[in-house]
N, C-alpha and C positions, 0 to 999 in steps of 0.2 A: 427669078433672081432679083434682088434689090441692092441698090447702091444707097448707103446711108452716109451722108456727108455732114459732118459737124464743122461749123465755121469758127474761125479764130485766127489768131496771129501766132506764128512760131516763135520760139526762143523763150527762155525762162523769164525774161523781162515781162512778158505778157500773161504768165500763168495766173489763173484765178481772177483775171480782170473781167469786167462785165462783157466785153467784146468776145471773150473766150467761152461763153456759155455753151456754144455748140460743141467745142472740143471737150469740155467737162462732161457733157451729157454722153457723148460718144465713148469717152473713157469709162464712164460708169456702165454703159451698155456692154462694152467689151468685157469688163470684169464680171458682170452678171451672167454672160453667156460663154465665158472662157475663151474669148477671141483675143489673140495676141496682135496688137497693132505695132508692127515693127518693120514691115517691108517698105522700102523706099522706092516708089514707082510713081510715075505721072506727076512729079512735083508734089507728092503727098506721102504721108505715112498711111499705110493700108493694112488691113487684116481681113481674112476671109473666115467665115464660119457659118453656123446655122442658128437661126432664131425662129422659134415656133415652127420648125419643120421647113423653113425656107432658107435657101442659100443667100448669104449677104456678103457684101464687101463694105467694111467700115472705112471711111476716108476722112483724113484730116489734112486738107490742103496746106502746104508749107510755103505758099506764095504770098502770104499776107492777105488779110481779109478782102481788100478791094480788088484783088486779082485772082479770086478763087475759081472763076468760071473755066479757065483753060484746063485746070487740073480735073475738075468734075467732068468736063466734056471728054477728056482723054480716058477716064475710067469707064464712062458710059460707052464710048466707042469701042474700047477693047473688049468689053463683055457683051456688047451688042444689046444694051438695055435701053429701052425707050423711056425718056424722062417722064412722060405722061403716066406711065404705069409702074415704073420701077425705081424712081428716085425719091428719096426723102431727105430734106435738108433741115437741119436743126441750127438755130441761130438766136442771138439776143434780140430783144425788142424793147425799145425804150418807151413805147406807148402802153406797155403793160406793167402793172406793179410787180415788184419782186415776188417770185413764187407762182405767178399765174402763167398758164399755158394757153396757147391758141393753136389749134390744129386746122390746117386748111388743105384743100385739094389743089388749089391754084391761086393765083392772084398777082397783083403788081408788086414791085419792089418796096413800095411804101417808104421810100427814102433810104433804104438800107443799101449801102454801096456794094457789099458782098453779093447780095441778091441781084442787084442791077447787073453786075458782071456775069453772073451765072445766066441770067435771062439773055443777055447780049450774046454770050458764047453758045447757048443752046438754041437761040432763035425761038424760044417759047417761054411763056409764063406758067405753063401747065405742068407743074410738078408739086408733089406733096411737101408740106412744110410743118415744122414744129417750131413755133415762136415761143421763146422763153423770156418771160418778163424780167427786166433788170431795173425798172424804174425810170421815171423822167429825170432829165438833168435839172439841177437847181437853176433858178432863173438867171443868176449872174455867172454861170459856168459856161465854158466853151464845150461844145458837144464832144470833141475829140478827147478832152480831159476827162469828161464823164465816162465815156465808153471804155477808155483805156485805164480808168481807175478801178480800184477794188471796192467792193461793197462793205458796208458796216457789218459787224458780226451777225446781227439779227436778220438783216437782209440776205446775207450769205446762207444762213440756215434755211430761209425760205426758198432760196434758189436751189439749194441741194435737195430739198424735198421735191421741187419741181423737176429736177433731173431724174429723180426716181419715178415720178409719174410719167415723164416723157418716155422713159424706158418701157413702161407698161403700155403707153400709147403705141410705140413702135411694134410691140408684140401683136397688137390688134391690127395695125396698118398692114403688116406683112402678110396677114391672113385675109386681106381684102375687106377688113371691117373698119374702113375709114370713117363712115358715118357713126358707128358705135364709138370709136375713139373721140370723135368730135363731141358727141353727146356726153361722154363720160368725163372729158378733161377740159372742155372749153368753159 
């Protein structure tokens, strides 16, 4: 079983912002595999289904980005899933250009507060990640304004293409083909 968590901020105010790239990818994944994300549990919206023959729980924490860890931890504990082998987290990355992906088996938070909170709550950095490029902040901008802002149309199109590729990467990752996903999409 896999827990696939997309990070973002709840409420309509934050829809389609850079910081909600994880939510957007999980929504696309849900649509592709016919998984309904409507259960409210563990401070998250969740849906269960099958991806490439593997049972999955799709999770969108509703605690705001910087407090995602408690929700993810609760889902993992309930389903008795080890983060090292059964957790995939999708989230925005400002160090990647819009539309680029980076798949990782593990790693540091890299300055991402949502990932920092997950690492803190899990007590490990060892979980799979799908980083979705949203572009660097302009030099004179505040980081919060950048990540909570919306992309230009051309960048949004690139991001949506990246969400599609991220769904394909998940299909490989749940089959144990993480290296293949890294080679194909990094």
